N, C-alpha and C positions, 0 to 999 in steps of 0.2 A: 841848761836842759840836760837831763840824763840820756845816756846812750839808748836805753829802751824807748824813751819818749821820742827821740829822734827817729828811730827805726819805724815807729808807728806813724809819725808825721810824714815820713818820706813816702809811705804807701799812698798818700792822698795828694802828693805833689803833681803839678801839671808840668809836663816835659814837652817843650817845643823849641824850635830853632831860635826864637826871639827872646828867650828868657835867660836869666843869669844861671839858673840851675843847670841847663844844658851846657853852657860854656864852662861852668865850674866842674861838672862831671868830666868833660873832655880834657880839661887841664890836669885833673888828678890822674886820669887814665893814661895820659901821655907821659906822665912822670914815672910811671911804673917801672919802665926799663932801667932807669937810673937808680932806683932804690930797691930793686927786687932782692938783692942779696941782703940788704939791711933788714928787710921784712921777712926773709926766709921763704920767698916765693919760688916755686919750681918754674922751669922753662914753660911748661904747659899752662900753668896758672897765669904767667906773664903774657903769653900769647893770647889767652882767652880775654884778658883785660884789654890788650891792645886791639883785638878785633871788635870789642864793644865800642871803641871810638867811632868806627865806621858806621855802625848801625845801633845806636843807643836806643833802648826801649824803656818805657816806664818801669817795668819790672826789674831792670838792671840798676836802678837808682839805689836800692838797698844794698846791693853788692858793692857799688862804688862808695857808698857811705861807710860801710864796714872797712873798706880799704882806707878811706880818709881818716877814720878814727884810729886805725893802726898806725898810720903815718904820724898823726898828731901826737900819739902817745909814745912813739918810738924814741928812745934816747940815742939810737944809732944814726939817725938821719940828721945830718948837719946842714944840709942845703936849705937856706931860709925860703927860697922860692917854692920848693916842694912843700914845706910846712905851711906856707902861706896859701898855696892852692888848696890844700886839705882844709885849712881853717875857713877859707872862702866858701867852699862847698857846704861845710857844716853850718855856717851862718846863713847861707841861702836857704837851706832846709828849715832852719829855725824861723826865718822871716816869712816863709811861704804860708 
């Protein structure tokens, strides 16, 4: 699935505490601090992402998806757990 298709699909995703999408979003967001330098994120951007973990809203899913796509495509991130979290979120959106 192309990135544009994923972005459109995430707009209609249901976000609640019991689904994989919520857990996947939170995993990706919690990884931000560890990979912020590899992604070129500022301290302010990193803080914004970290605050999303506490109060994730449906409109935030597209922002988290954008982050997950950057993580997946980055050659600088070597931690397989971070890459897996990003891939898990992308798959959750594809399957929704």
